[in-house]
C-alpha positions in Angstrom: -26.8 -1.8 -4.5 -25.0 -4.0 -2.1 -23.3 -7.1 -3.7 -24.7 -10.5 -2.7 -22.6 -12.4 -0.1 -21.0 -15.6 -1.2 -17.7 -16.9 -2.7 -17.5 -14.1 -5.3 -17.6 -11.4 -2.7 -14.9 -13.2 -0.6 -12.6 -13.4 -3.7 -13.1 -9.6 -4.2 -12.1 -9.0 -0.6 -9.0 -11.1 -1.0 -7.9 -9.3 -4.2 -8.3 -6.0 -2.5 -5.8 -7.0 0.2 -3.5 -8.5 -2.4 -3.5 -5.1 -4.1 -2.6 -3.5 -0.7 0.4 -5.8 -0.5 1.5 -5.0 -4.0 1.2 -1.3 -3.3 3.4 -1.7 -0.3 6.0 -3.8 -2.0 5.9 -1.7 -5.2 6.5 1.5 -3.4 9.6 0.1 -1.6 11.0 -1.4 -4.9 10.5 1.8 -6.9 12.2 4.0 -4.3 15.0 1.5 -3.8 15.6 1.4 -7.6 15.7 5.2 -7.7 18.2 5.3 -4.9 20.3 2.6 -6.6 20.3 4.7 -9.8 21.3 7.8 -7.8 24.1 5.9 -6.1 25.5 4.7 -9.3 25.2 8.1 -11.0 26.8 10.0 -8.1 29.3 7.3 -7.0 28.0 7.1 -3.4 27.6 3.4 -2.8 24.7 2.5 -0.4 23.6 5.9 0.8 20.6 6.6 -1.6 19.7 3.0 -1.9 19.2 2.7 1.9 17.5 6.1 2.1 15.2 5.3 -0.8 14.3 1.9 0.7 13.4 3.5 4.0 11.5 6.4 2.4 9.6 4.0 0.2 8.7 1.8 3.1 7.4 4.7 5.2 5.4 6.2 2.3 4.0 2.8 1.2 3.0 2.0 4.8 1.2 5.4 5.1 -0.6 4.9 1.8 -1.9 1.4 2.8 -2.7 2.6 6.3 -4.8 5.5 5.0 -6.7 3.3 2.6 -7.4 0.8 5.3 -8.6 3.6 7.7 -10.8 5.0 5.0 -12.4 1.6 4.5 -12.8 1.1 8.2 -14.5 4.5 8.7 -16.8 3.8 5.8 -17.8 0.5 7.3 -18.5 2.2 10.6 -20.7 4.9 8.9 -22.5 2.1 7.1 -23.1 0.2 10.3 -24.2 3.3 12.2 -26.6 4.2 9.4 -28.1 0.7 9.4 -28.9 0.8 13.1 
């Protein structure tokens, strides 16, 4: 059953995109902290922190991108089925 349109549905859409942003930021922060921990443990100053931040950024971007593409293809299928 399709939810009714209105303010409630718009809030739901907004929260979905907030969760995408938190996923993106969270992935970067987690990988950065792991890199910082490794740097302190091994005594290599910014190497793993920078690498972790970059890896976290790329993986977080890919995660959010795949979720958005899946949503977009689902909307296309729904639109094609409605015609």
